[in-house]
C-alpha positions as CSV (number, residue, x, y, z in Angstrom):
1,X,0.0,0.0,0.0
2,X,2.9,2.3,0.6
3,X,4.7,1.7,-2.7
4,X,5.8,4.8,-4.5
5,X,8.0,5.9,-7.4
6,X,11.1,5.9,-5.1
7,X,10.7,2.1,-4.7
8,X,11.3,1.5,-8.4
9,X,14.8,1.8,-9.9
10,X,15.1,3.9,-13.0
11,X,16.2,2.9,-15.6
12,X,15.3,-0.6,-14.7
13,X,14.0,-3.8,-16.3
14,X,10.4,-3.9,-15.0
15,X,8.1,-2.1,-17.4
16,X,4.9,-0.7,-16.0
17,X,1.8,-1.4,-17.9
18,X,-1.6,0.1,-17.5
19,X,-4.7,-2.0,-18.0
20,X,-7.6,-0.5,-20.0
21,X,-10.6,0.5,-18.1
22,X,-13.2,-2.3,-18.4
23,X,-10.5,-5.0,-18.4
24,X,-10.8,-8.0,-20.7
25,X,-14.3,-6.9,-21.7
26,X,-12.7,-4.1,-23.6
27,X,-9.2,-5.5,-24.5
28,X,-8.3,-9.2,-24.5
29,X,-4.8,-8.6,-23.2
30,X,-2.6,-10.3,-20.5
31,X,-2.4,-6.9,-18.7
32,X,-6.2,-6.6,-18.4
33,X,-6.5,-10.3,-17.6
34,X,-4.0,-10.1,-14.7
35,X,-5.6,-7.0,-13.2
36,X,-9.2,-8.5,-13.6
37,X,-8.1,-11.7,-11.9
38,X,-6.8,-9.6,-8.9
39,X,-10.1,-7.7,-8.7
40,X,-12.1,-10.9,-8.9
41,X,-10.0,-12.3,-6.0
42,X,-10.7,-9.2,-3.9
43,X,-7.0,-8.1,-4.1
44,X,-5.4,-4.8,-5.1
45,X,-5.7,-4.3,-8.8
46,X,-2.0,-4.9,-9.6
47,X,0.0,-7.8,-10.8
48,X,3.4,-8.9,-12.0
49,X,3.3,-10.7,-15.3
50,X,6.0,-12.5,-17.3
51,X,6.5,-14.8,-20.2
52,X,7.2,-18.5,-19.5
53,X,10.0,-19.8,-21.8
54,X,10.7,-23.3,-22.9
55,X,14.2,-24.7,-22.5
56,X,15.0,-24.0,-26.2
57,X,14.2,-20.3,-25.7
58,X,10.8,-20.3,-27.4
59,X,7.7,-19.0,-25.7
60,X,5.6,-21.6,-23.9
61,X,2.1,-22.2,-25.3
62,X,-0.9,-23.7,-23.5
63,X,0.3,-27.4,-23.7
64,X,3.7,-26.5,-22.2
65,X,2.0,-24.2,-19.6
66,X,-0.4,-26.9,-18.5
67,X,2.5,-29.2,-18.0
68,X,4.5,-26.5,-16.1
69,X,1.4,-25.9,-13.8
70,X,1.1,-29.6,-13.1
71,X,4.8,-29.9,-12.2
72,X,4.7,-26.9,-9.8
73,X,1.2,-27.4,-8.4
74,X,-0.1,-24.2,-9.9
75,X,-3.6,-23.2,-11.0
76,X,-4.1,-22.0,-14.6
77,X,-6.8,-20.1,-16.4
78,X,-7.0,-18.3,-19.8
79,X,-8.1,-14.9,-20.8
80,X,-11.2,-16.6,-22.4
81,X,-12.0,-18.1,-18.9
82,X,-11.9,-14.6,-17.4
83,X,-14.0,-13.1,-20.2
84,X,-16.6,-15.9,-19.8
85,X,-16.9,-15.3,-16.1
86,X,-17.2,-11.6,-16.4
87,X,-19.8,-11.8,-19.3
88,X,-21.8,-14.2,-17.1
89,X,-21.8,-11.9,-14.1
90,X,-21.7,-8.3,-15.5
91,X,-22.2,-6.2,-18.5
92,X,-20.8,-2.8,-19.6
93,X,-23.4,-1.8,-22.2
94,X,-27.1,-0.7,-21.9
95,X,-29.7,-0.6,-24.6
96,X,-31.4,2.8,-24.4
97,X,-33.8,3.1,-27.3
98,X,-35.2,1.4,-30.4
99,X,-36.7,3.1,-33.5
100,X,-37.4,2.2,-37.1
101,X,-35.0,3.5,-39.7
102,X,-36.2,3.6,-43.3
103,X,-33.2,3.8,-45.8
104,X,-32.8,3.5,-49.5
105,X,-31.6,-0.1,-48.9
106,X,-34.6,-1.1,-46.7
107,X,-36.1,-0.7,-43.3
108,X,-33.8,-1.4,-40.3
109,X,-34.3,-1.3,-36.5
110,X,-32.0,1.3,-35.1
111,X,-30.9,0.5,-31.5
112,X,-29.0,3.0,-29.3
113,X,-26.5,1.8,-26.6
114,X,-24.6,3.5,-23.8
115,X,-21.7,2.0,-22.0
116,X,-19.8,2.4,-18.7
117,X,-16.2,2.6,-20.2
118,X,-15.8,5.4,-22.7
119,X,-19.3,6.8,-22.2
120,X,-19.7,7.0,-26.0
121,X,-23.0,6.3,-27.7
122,X,-23.0,3.4,-30.1
123,X,-25.7,2.1,-32.4
124,X,-26.8,-1.1,-34.1
125,X,-28.8,-1.6,-37.3
126,X,-30.7,-4.8,-37.1
127,X,-32.7,-6.6,-39.8
128,X,-34.9,-9.6,-39.1
129,X,-35.0,-11.9,-36.0
130,X,-31.7,-12.9,-34.4
131,X,-31.6,-16.6,-33.6
132,X,-28.6,-17.5,-31.2
133,X,-28.4,-20.9,-32.8
134,X,-28.1,-19.7,-36.4
135,X,-25.1,-17.8,-38.0
136,X,-26.0,-14.2,-38.7
137,X,-24.4,-11.7,-41.0
138,X,-22.5,-9.1,-38.9
139,X,-20.6,-6.0,-39.8
140,X,-18.7,-4.1,-37.0
141,X,-18.1,-0.7,-38.6
142,X,-16.0,2.0,-37.1
143,X,-17.2,5.6,-37.5
144,X,-15.7,7.5,-40.5
145,X,-17.3,10.9,-40.8
146,X,-15.4,11.8,-44.0
147,X,-16.3,8.5,-45.7
148,X,-19.7,7.6,-44.3
149,X,-21.2,11.1,-44.4
150,X,-19.1,13.3,-46.7
151,X,-18.5,10.5,-49.2
152,X,-14.7,10.9,-49.2
153,X,-12.8,9.0,-51.9
154,X,-9.7,8.7,-49.7
155,X,-11.0,5.5,-48.1
156,X,-13.5,2.7,-48.7
157,X,-15.4,3.1,-45.4
158,X,-18.6,4.7,-46.7
159,X,-18.8,2.2,-49.6
160,X,-18.3,-0.7,-47.1
161,X,-21.1,0.5,-44.9
162,X,-23.5,0.8,-47.8
163,X,-22.5,-2.6,-49.2
164,X,-23.1,-4.1,-45.7
165,X,-26.6,-2.6,-45.6
166,X,-27.3,-3.9,-49.1
167,X,-26.1,-7.5,-48.3
168,X,-28.0,-7.7,-45.1
169,X,-31.2,-6.4,-46.7
170,X,-30.9,-9.1,-49.4
171,X,-30.2,-11.7,-46.7
172,X,-33.2,-10.6,-44.7
173,X,-31.3,-10.8,-41.4
174,X,-28.2,-9.3,-40.0
175,X,-26.6,-6.7,-37.7
176,X,-24.4,-3.7,-38.3
177,X,-22.7,-2.4,-35.1
178,X,-21.6,1.2,-35.7
179,X,-18.8,2.0,-33.3
180,X,-17.8,5.6,-32.3
181,X,-14.1,5.1,-32.8
182,X,-13.3,7.7,-35.5
183,X,-10.0,7.5,-37.4
184,X,-9.2,3.9,-36.3
185,X,-9.4,5.1,-32.7
186,X,-7.4,8.4,-32.8
187,X,-10.3,10.8,-33.2
188,X,-11.5,13.1,-35.9
189,X,-9.0,16.0,-35.5
190,X,-6.1,13.6,-35.3
191,X,-7.4,11.8,-38.4
192,X,-7.5,15.2,-40.2
193,X,-3.9,15.8,-39.1
194,X,-3.1,12.3,-40.6
195,X,-4.7,13.4,-43.8
196,X,-2.5,16.5,-43.9
197,X,0.6,14.2,-43.5
198,X,-0.7,11.9,-46.3
199,X,-1.0,15.0,-48.5
200,X,2.7,15.3,-48.0
201,X,3.4,11.7,-49.1
202,X,3.0,9.6,-46.0
203,X,0.8,6.5,-46.1
204,X,-2.0,5.9,-43.6
205,X,0.3,3.9,-41.2
206,X,3.3,6.3,-41.4
207,X,1.0,9.3,-40.7
208,X,-0.5,7.6,-37.5
209,X,3.0,6.7,-36.3
210,X,4.4,10.2,-37.0
211,X,1.5,11.6,-34.9
212,X,2.5,9.3,-32.0
213,X,-0.2,6.6,-32.5
214,X,-0.2,2.9,-33.3
215,X,-1.5,2.2,-36.8
216,X,-4.8,0.9,-35.3
217,X,-6.1,1.8,-31.8
218,X,-9.5,0.3,-32.2
219,X,-11.0,-2.1,-29.6
220,X,-13.9,-4.4,-30.2
221,X,-14.9,-5.4,-26.7
222,X,-17.8,-3.0,-26.4
223,X,-19.0,-4.0,-29.9
224,X,-18.8,-7.7,-28.8
225,X,-21.0,-6.9,-25.8
226,X,-23.5,-5.2,-28.0
227,X,-23.7,-8.2,-30.2
228,X,-24.2,-10.6,-27.3
229,X,-26.9,-8.3,-25.9
230,X,-28.7,-8.6,-29.2
231,X,-28.7,-12.4,-29.0
232,X,-25.9,-13.0,-31.5
233,X,-23.8,-16.0,-30.8
234,X,-22.7,-17.2,-34.3
235,X,-21.5,-14.8,-37.0
236,X,-20.8,-14.6,-40.6
237,X,-18.3,-11.7,-40.3
238,X,-18.2,-9.1,-43.1
239,X,-14.6,-7.9,-42.9
240,X,-11.3,-7.9,-44.7
241,X,-9.4,-7.4,-41.5
242,X,-8.2,-10.6,-39.7
243,X,-7.4,-8.5,-36.5
244,X,-11.1,-7.7,-36.2
245,X,-11.9,-11.4,-36.1
246,X,-9.3,-11.9,-33.4
247,X,-10.7,-8.9,-31.5
248,X,-14.2,-10.4,-31.4
249,X,-13.4,-14.0,-30.8
250,X,-13.5,-15.1,-27.2
251,X,-16.5,-12.9,-26.2
252,X,-19.0,-15.8,-26.2
253,X,-19.1,-15.3,-30.0
254,X,-18.3,-17.8,-32.7
255,X,-17.2,-16.7,-36.1
256,X,-18.2,-19.4,-38.5
257,X,-17.3,-17.6,-41.7
258,X,-15.6,-14.5,-43.1
259,X,-17.5,-12.7,-45.8
260,X,-15.2,-10.4,-47.9
261,X,-16.4,-6.8,-48.3
262,X,-14.0,-5.5,-51.0
263,X,-14.6,-2.3,-52.8
264,X,-13.1,-1.7,-56.3
265,X,-10.2,0.7,-55.8
266,X,-10.2,4.2,-57.2
267,X,-7.3,6.4,-58.2
268,X,-7.7,8.3,-54.9
269,X,-7.8,5.3,-52.5
270,X,-5.6,2.7,-54.2
271,X,-2.5,3.6,-52.1
272,X,-4.6,3.6,-49.0
273,X,-5.9,0.1,-49.7
274,X,-2.5,-1.2,-50.7
275,X,-1.1,0.0,-47.4
276,X,-3.9,-1.8,-45.5
277,X,-3.0,-4.9,-47.4
278,X,0.8,-4.7,-47.1
279,X,1.3,-3.2,-43.7
280,X,-1.9,-4.0,-41.7
281,X,-2.6,-7.5,-43.0
282,X,-6.0,-6.9,-44.6
283,X,-7.1,-9.6,-47.0
284,X,-7.6,-7.7,-50.3
285,X,-7.6,-9.4,-53.7
286,X,-8.5,-6.4,-55.9
287,X,-5.6,-4.2,-55.0
């Protein structure tokens, strides 16, 4: 309880990490899992974490860790175990309102959500009846004012949103979760600053890094909780981004298929799309 900065040597070899507010229900990280575990045990929310290495210097995976735990009489749990426990006992999102939304693609049910983490308001567009036992088309779409509203040609965001609405309307059932995480999580003004750097020749990744941000700061934990609250359990995920799949798996959600949502490149966004493919791992065949 009395630990302070003077107790830590600097420079040293212990790196302090800060868990995200909301823990594993926001970010599926070891830091969040360790702090959540302490809270669940009624202890102070702080932990020491380390990698366990095999004799050959490689990082131990679950089979090796289970053997290590047996040898030393240790308990073992996974991030997925902590997520499952927390989802069963708590929720961070609240449905606030429902209304009909007629669009040029069809009529959707518009559902507004609040949450206890970033206090942002997120929405879901729902078509048809959601059956937890049946795979449903899902698009988790991050807000892009310039693309979704102003029809910018710098990106494919607006086209992807419209394509998702068209596909779901044709299917007769599906969900679009619209997340308020503008600019891949860096905010609108910072995104415009990134645009300014792109005008000078940087690509979308280089611009974010030059501004002091990671290439992609988005989290999908809140989106996953919204999907669970809507009754979604099995998904046909409309995305080109494998990291989005990883970000949603583990939240009592099963991704049974990935549905590509590629947009034909234009002269203005070809470099942007190629950067997403080459530097961010997006699965794009048309670039």
